[in-house]
N, C-alpha and C positions, 0 to 999 in steps of 0.2 A: 553657716554664712558667715563666719570671723574670719577664715582661710580664704576667703573669694575678695572681702573688705580689704585685707591686708595685704594680698597680691594687688590689688588694685592700686592701692595706694604706694604699695612699693613703685611700681612701674612708671607712675604720675611722677614718681619723685624722679625716678631714674631718666623722666623724658625733661622734668626741669632740667633737671644737672647738668646734661648731656647739650640743652640750650643756650648754657650760662645761667639761668635765669635764678634768682631766692627760689627757695623753697620754703614755700607759705604755704598757711591752711586753704588760703584762699585759693591761691592757684593749683593746690593740689584738687581741689572742688571742681576748679573751671575744667578740669582735664577730665575728670570722670563723669562731670554733667557731658562732654562731650563726646564723650565715648559709649553716654548713656547705660551707667554704671552707678546703682544704687547703695548704697554704702550709709551706715549709722551715722548722723552729722559731728561725731567726735572723731573721728578716724584720720582726716585729712589733718587737724589740728594734730591730733598724738604724735602724725608720722613726723609732721614739720617741726615739732617740739623735740622731736627727738636728733633729728638731722642737724639742728642749731647748733652753729660753730663747726660742723664738721663737715671737711673735705672730701667730697664721697669720691670724687675721683683719684685721688692720692688713698682711699680706703681699696678701691675697687683695684687698682694697680699692683695694689701690696698685700694682698692676699696669699699669696702662697708663698712670699717673699723670706719670712723668718718663720722662725721654730717658736712660737709662743713670745715672741720680742714685741711689746707696746711700740706707740709713738713717741709715747711719752716716757719710755723707759729708759734713753739714752744710755750712759753707763752702768747703767746697774744691771740691766739684761743680761749682758756677756758676765758680768762677774758672779751673778746668780747660777747663770748655764756653767760655771767653770767650777762653784762650788759643789752643783748636783755631780757632777761628773766623776769626782773619785765615787762617790756612794753608789753612782752606777756599775760601775766597777766591781764592787765588795759585792754586792747583788750577782753580776752573773758569776764570779768566781764559786759565791755560796752553790748557785744552779746548779752549775758542773760538778761539784764535788758531791752534791745531792745524786747529782745522775749516777757517777761513778759509784756510790755506795749502793745505790739500787741492785747496777749491773752486776755489782759481787755478792749479792745474794743471791744473785742466780736468777732473779727474773727483771724482767721491765716490760715497759708498755707494748713492746710489740713482740713480745716471747708468744 
């Protein structure tokens, strides 16, 4: 039941955002009543509270644009990514050395 209620509230919130209407619990409830969808009374308010202060249109358009970069991250996200890059290279190098040592022993994954 909760999955249906969650989806109904998400779709209602998206309708409101698309029409440039503020997302409130009352407006989500109005759309749900018009669609003849029954949900627990706390769901519309919960979704309205969760979306409070969030620009949903920007959130939707930036879903695939970053690799874990948060909108509030600013310059910290690129710095963190740069710091993680040398560690990733070390791990790749170690894995390739492990693969070579397995091959040297005369057995491998596909032998």
